[in-house]
N, C-alpha and C positions, 0 to 999 in steps of 0.2 A: 196745116196753116198755123202760122205764129200769130197769136191773138194778144193785143194789148187793150186792157180795159181802162177807160178814162171817165171817171164819174166822181163828183164831190160827195156823194152820199154813200157811206160805208155799207148800208143794207143793200143798196142797189148793186154795188160791186160784188157783194157776197152772193146775191141772187144770180148774177151773171156767171160767176164762178161755178155755182151749183148746176146751172143749166148747161154750161159748156162741158161739164163732166158727163153729160148725157149725149154729147155729140162726138161723132167719129172723126178722126183725122185732124184734131186741133191740139195745139199746145199753148197754154196760157203763159206768156213770158213776162207779164207784169200787170199790176193793178194800181193805178195812180189816181190822185184826187184833183188834179187841175191840168189845164191845157199847157201852161208853161213847162211843167215837169214832163209832160208827154212830148212836147216839141224838143226839149233838150235831150230826151232819151232816144230819139229816133236813130241817131247815128250809131248808138251802141247796141240797141236791141233789135233793130231791123225787123219790125213787125210786118206781116202781110196784111193784117186787118186791124183797124181800130174800132172797138165798140165804144162809141163816143156820146156822152151826154151833151146837151146844148147849154142849159143854164148853169154855168159855173162861175165862181168869182175869178177875176183876172181875165186871162185869155179864154173866152168861151168856146163852145164847140163849133159854131159856125165860123168864127174867126180862125180857129185852127184848121178847119177843113179848107178855108180859102187859101191858107198858106200851102196846103198840100195839093191843091187842084192841079190836074194835069200830070201828076206823077203816077206811074204804074203801081207803086207801093208807097205807103199802105193804102188799101181800099178802106173807105169809111162806111160804117153802118151806124146811123144815129139811133140811140136808145133814149127816149125822152117821154115826159109826161104831158107834153103840150103838142097839139095838132097843128097849131098855126105856123110852125116853122117848116112844114113839109115841102112847100114849093121852093123855098130858098135852099133847102137841103138837096133837092134834086137838081137845081140849077148849079150847085157846086159839084155835081157829079157823084153824089152819094150812091152807094149800092142799094141801100134800103133805109126805111124809116120805121122803126119799131116803137110802138107806144108801150109805156110802162103800165102795169106790170108785164114784162116781156114774156110771151108764151114760147114754149119749147119748139113747137112746129114752125112758128114764124121765124124764130132764130135759125133753125136748120135751113129753111128756105133762103134766108138772107146769106148764110154762109155758102150755100151752093152757088148763089149768084156771084158772090165774091170770088169763089174758086174759078168760075168760068171766065170772069174778067181777068184774073191773074194769068190764066192759061192763054187767053187771047193776047195779052200784053207780052207774054214770053215769046210768042211767035212773031211779034213785030220787031223789025230791026232796031237795035238801040243806036242812039247817037253817040259817036266816039270822036274824041280829039286825038290826033296823031302827032307824035313828037319824038324827042329823044332825051336820054339822060345817061351820062357817063358812057357815051358811045353806043348805047343800045337804042334801037328803034322800038318805041312802045306806043300803046294806045290806052286811053282812059275813058270810061263811060262818062257822059256828061252829068249823069245823076250822082257821080262820086265827087264832082268838082266842088271845092269850097270857095275858091276865088281865083281870079285871073289877074296877074300883075304885069304891066308893061315894063320891060327892062332892056333898054337900048334897042337892038334889032330883034329881040326875042320876046315872047310872052311866057312868063312862069305860071304854070298851072299848079296851084296848091290843091291836093286831093287827099283822100282819106289815108292813103298809103305812102305819101311823100310828095315829090315834085316832078314836073315834066316840063321840058322846054319845047315850045312850038313856034313855028315861023309865021303863022297867021297873025295879023294885027288885031287889036281889040275892036277896031271898027268892023273888020271882016267878020269877027265872031259875033258881034252885036247884031249885024245885019243877017247873019245865018241863023241865029237863035233868038229872035226878038221877044219870044214869050218865055224863054228859059234863062235869060241873063238880064240884069239891070246894071246900069252904070252908076258907080259911086263917085268917081273922079275920072279925070282924063286918063289916068294910069291904072284904073281898077274896074273890073266887072265882077259881079257875084250872082249866083242863082238866087232868085227871090226867096226860096224856101230856106236859105241859109241865114237870112236876116232875123236876128232875135230882138234887136233894139238899137238905140243910139245913145251916145254919151257926149255931153257938151263940156269941154274943158274950160278952165279959167281964162285962157287966152282967146276964147271964142271959137276955137276949132271944134268940129263935130266928128266923132268917130263912130264907126259901126261895130256892133257886137254880132259876131258870126258864130253859128253852130259849128262845132267840130274843130275850132282853133282858138288860140289865145291872141292871134293877130287881130288888130283893130284898125283897119284902113280908114283913112280920112274921107269924109264926104264933102264934096265941093258945095259952095253956095248955090251954084247952078243946078245941081242934082238933088239938093236937100229936099225941095218941095215934093218931088216924085217919090223919094224914099219915105218921107213922112206920110204921104198919102197911102203908100203901100202898107205901111205898118198900121195906119189907122183903120184901113179896110180889112186888115188881118192877112 
């Protein structure tokens, strides 16, 4: 399993590195100090599991977990000094909730649970969008999608490896995947997990910052409250 450690305390990160050295079948792919850095790195590092602190400056652990809820990867294991967040953690679908100082056997148990979840997710059929590009019939997994843009009679799917044209309308896609896509504008849908933030321009227009692209689609006034709420809740 590919493990990403996210904790603002250097000593806590070092302890987890040492403990993971005693666990079989794991690879530490990164050790980061805040949730924003972790969120921005997901598209590049592709972790299977996050060992995630809760109380961090900026984007805290529960807010980050909220952004990842419903995705098969990465699975979240909270590592925290505070007991009072346990109920919220499990409501967000966390694999386990480890109290600091983390003990080796508890960590091993949590990693085994994460491995079982990953195996179960791998057996479930993935959601795919089907379309074409340069005459080829292609499909793309929905969890690779960055954004969907309406363009005359087609929809352009921006994804990690390029673009795809599909004939489904944005409305059809929005109705088919209500929990996996959010509308920014009448011409644009994005997966909620891709939203990093918003930027207001001098002329009053509001643009979205998306993970995995320099593209900044406009957010309509009608959809802005829902986007703000999503970002506020994490």
